[in-house]
C-alpha positions as CSV (number, residue, x, y, z in Angstrom):
1,X,15.4,-2.8,5.0
2,X,11.7,-2.6,4.4
3,X,10.4,0.6,2.7
4,X,7.7,2.5,4.7
5,X,5.4,4.2,2.1
6,X,4.3,7.6,3.4
7,X,0.5,7.7,3.8
8,X,0.0,10.8,6.0
9,X,-2.4,12.8,3.9
10,X,-5.3,14.9,4.9
11,X,-6.9,14.1,1.6
12,X,-9.2,11.1,1.1
13,X,-7.7,10.5,-2.3
14,X,-4.1,11.1,-3.2
15,X,-1.3,9.9,-5.5
16,X,2.4,9.6,-5.0
17,X,5.4,8.1,-6.8
18,X,7.3,5.6,-4.7
19,X,10.4,3.4,-5.3
20,X,9.6,-0.3,-4.6
21,X,12.5,-2.6,-5.1
22,X,14.4,-0.3,-7.4
23,X,11.5,0.7,-9.7
24,X,9.3,3.7,-9.4
25,X,5.6,3.1,-9.3
26,X,2.6,5.4,-8.9
27,X,0.3,4.7,-6.0
28,X,-3.2,6.0,-5.7
29,X,-4.7,5.6,-2.2
30,X,-8.3,6.5,-1.7
31,X,-11.0,6.3,1.0
32,X,-14.5,4.9,0.5
33,X,-16.8,6.3,3.2
34,X,-19.5,3.9,2.4
35,X,-17.5,0.9,3.8
36,X,-15.0,3.0,5.9
37,X,-12.1,1.5,4.0
38,X,-9.0,2.6,2.1
39,X,-8.1,1.2,-1.3
40,X,-4.9,1.2,-3.3
41,X,-4.3,1.2,-7.0
42,X,-0.8,0.7,-8.4
43,X,0.4,1.8,-11.9
44,X,3.7,2.2,-13.6
45,X,5.1,5.7,-13.8
46,X,3.5,6.1,-17.3
47,X,0.1,5.5,-15.7
48,X,-0.5,2.0,-17.0
49,X,-2.6,0.2,-14.4
50,X,-1.1,-2.9,-12.7
51,X,-3.4,-3.5,-9.7
52,X,-6.6,-1.5,-9.2
53,X,-8.8,-1.0,-6.2
54,X,-7.4,-3.4,-3.6
55,X,-8.8,-2.9,-0.1
56,X,-6.1,-2.1,2.5
57,X,-6.5,-4.7,5.2
58,X,-4.0,-5.6,8.0
59,X,-1.4,-8.3,7.6
60,X,-2.4,-9.2,4.1
61,X,-0.1,-9.0,1.0
62,X,-1.8,-6.4,-1.1
63,X,-0.1,-7.7,-4.3
64,X,-0.1,-11.4,-3.3
65,X,-3.0,-12.5,-5.5
66,X,-1.7,-10.7,-8.5
67,X,0.9,-12.2,-10.8
68,X,2.4,-9.8,-13.3
69,X,6.0,-9.4,-14.4
70,X,5.7,-5.6,-14.1
71,X,4.9,-5.8,-10.3
72,X,7.6,-5.3,-7.8
73,X,9.3,-8.4,-6.5
74,X,8.2,-8.5,-2.9
75,X,5.2,-7.8,-0.7
76,X,3.2,-4.7,0.1
77,X,1.2,-4.8,3.3
78,X,-0.5,-2.7,5.9
79,X,0.9,-3.2,9.4
80,X,-0.4,-2.0,12.7
81,X,2.4,-0.8,15.0
82,X,0.0,0.0,17.7
83,X,-1.6,-3.5,17.6
84,X,-5.2,-2.2,17.4
85,X,-6.1,-5.2,15.2
86,X,-8.5,-3.0,13.2
87,X,-8.2,-2.2,9.5
88,X,-7.3,1.4,8.7
89,X,-10.1,3.9,9.1
90,X,-10.4,7.4,7.7
91,X,-7.9,9.0,10.1
92,X,-5.6,6.1,11.0
93,X,-3.5,6.8,7.9
94,X,-3.1,10.4,8.8
95,X,-1.9,9.9,12.3
96,X,0.6,7.1,11.5
97,X,-1.4,4.6,13.4
98,X,-1.0,2.3,10.4
99,X,1.9,1.8,8.1
100,X,2.1,0.7,4.5
101,X,5.3,-1.3,4.1
102,X,7.1,-2.9,1.2
103,X,9.3,-5.9,1.8
104,X,11.6,-7.0,-1.1
105,X,11.7,-10.7,-2.1
106,X,15.1,-11.0,-0.5
107,X,13.8,-9.7,2.8
108,X,10.9,-12.2,2.7
109,X,13.3,-15.1,2.1
110,X,15.5,-14.4,5.2
């Protein structure tokens, strides 16, 4: 079953630890007002950077272009349950209009 990563934060820059495929990672999600976009950085729990500053866009694998053994086996993507077809804006992460979802490699194969 896909993991829905909580993103409801009133803050424009927040960190959280999340289990992705059996390993805990640290996510930093932050907003850039200049381009009205959210960005994500992924580190291991010790703070070692794995993926830094990836823009959160709809229906795109956030980790897809990165090949590191330390990354979770699967896909992390923004989905739009309300089908607005717009990338996440400042408040759309707060009101659950968008969802950050992790799919394991096994889920992607079936």
